[in-house]
C-alpha positions in Angstrom: -14.3 11.8 -6.5 -12.5 13.9 -9.1 -10.0 12.3 -11.5 -7.2 14.4 -9.9 -8.1 13.2 -6.4 -8.2 9.6 -7.7 -4.8 10.0 -9.3 -3.3 11.1 -6.0 -5.0 8.2 -4.2 -3.7 5.7 -6.7 -0.2 7.1 -6.5 -0.4 6.9 -2.7 -1.4 3.2 -2.9 1.6 2.5 -5.3 3.9 4.3 -2.9 2.7 2.3 0.1 3.2 -1.0 -1.9 6.7 0.1 -3.0 7.7 0.9 0.5 6.3 -2.4 1.8 8.3 -4.3 -0.9 11.5 -2.5 -0.1 11.1 -3.2 3.7 10.4 -6.9 3.0 13.3 -7.1 0.6 15.9 -5.7 3.1 17.0 -9.1 4.4 17.2 -10.7 1.0 20.9 -10.9 0.1 20.7 -13.2 -2.9 18.4 -15.0 -5.2 19.1 -18.2 -3.2 17.5 -16.7 -0.1 14.2 -16.5 -2.1 14.5 -20.1 -3.2 16.3 -22.0 -0.4 14.4 -21.0 2.7 10.8 -21.0 3.8 11.2 -17.4 4.9 12.5 -16.5 1.5 9.6 -18.2 -0.3 7.2 -16.3 1.9 9.0 -13.0 1.1 8.9 -13.8 -2.6 5.2 -14.6 -2.5 4.4 -11.4 -0.5 6.6 -9.2 -2.8 5.0 -10.7 -5.9 1.5 -9.9 -4.5 2.6 -6.2 -4.1 4.1 -6.2 -7.6 0.7 -7.4 -8.9 -1.0 -4.6 -7.0 1.4 -2.0 -8.4 1.0 -3.2 -11.9 -2.8 -3.1 -11.6 -2.7 0.3 -10.1 -0.5 1.6 -12.9 -3.1 0.3 -15.4 -5.8 2.1 -13.4 -3.7 5.2 -13.5 -3.7 5.1 -17.3 -7.4 4.7 -17.3 -8.0 7.7 -15.0 -5.3 10.1 -16.2 -4.5 8.8 -19.6 -1.1 7.5 -20.8 0.3 11.1 -20.9 0.8 11.1 -17.1 3.3 8.2 -17.1 4.9 9.4 -20.3 6.0 12.6 -18.4 8.2 10.4 -16.3 10.2 8.4 -18.9 13.0 7.3 -16.5 10.8 4.4 -15.5 9.9 1.6 -17.9 6.1 1.7 -17.1 5.2 -0.9 -19.8 7.5 -3.5 -18.2 6.2 -2.7 -14.7 2.6 -3.3 -15.9 3.8 -6.4 -17.9 5.4 -7.8 -14.8 2.0 -7.9 -13.2 0.6 -9.9 -16.1 3.5 -12.4 -15.9 3.2 -12.9 -12.2 -0.6 -13.2 -12.3 -0.8 -15.5 -15.3 2.4 -17.5 -15.2 3.2 -17.7 -11.5 4.6 -21.2 -11.6 7.1 -20.1 -14.2 8.1 -17.1 -12.1 11.8 -16.1 -12.4 13.0 -15.3 -8.9 16.1 -13.7 -10.4 14.0 -11.2 -12.3 12.0 -10.4 -9.1 15.3 -10.0 -7.2 16.8 -7.7 -9.8 13.7 -5.6 -10.0 13.6 -5.1 -6.3 17.3 -4.3 -6.0 17.6 -2.2 -9.1 14.3 -0.7 -10.3 12.1 -0.2 -7.3 14.1 2.3 -5.3 14.1 4.6 -8.4 10.4 3.9 -9.0 9.6 5.0 -5.4 11.4 8.3 -5.9 9.5 8.9 -9.2 6.1 8.0 -7.7 6.8 10.4 -4.8 7.7 13.1 -7.3 4.5 12.4 -9.3 2.5 12.6 -6.2 4.0 16.0 -5.3 3.5 17.2 -8.8 -0.1 16.1 -8.8 -0.8 17.8 -5.5 0.6 21.1 -6.9 -2.0 20.9 -9.7 -4.9 19.9 -7.5 -4.1 20.6 -3.8 
């Protein structure tokens, strides 16, 4: 598999994960929902798993395409996105539900749009 094809595949995986998170986040109306209900805790857990997958995929993207690819899309704080993966993976019991809530509400819709653009741009280069 060529690097260009692998980049498109990784971007596709990130897009699917972002769409899954945003669907799961739809009924979440507050941080309390995450913390005060069993359903909320399950959503928080499942969203965190997808955030880990996204962070890991972003790290893989850097390995395959180099850091220049993400640098062409500076509207997203890629370092923080990759760092969130590390925090969730290594400090899960110290997880800040408010941070996850804010990321889902504020950052992920824009990240989805940028990932879609990156995918479209990558397909133009290597159809």
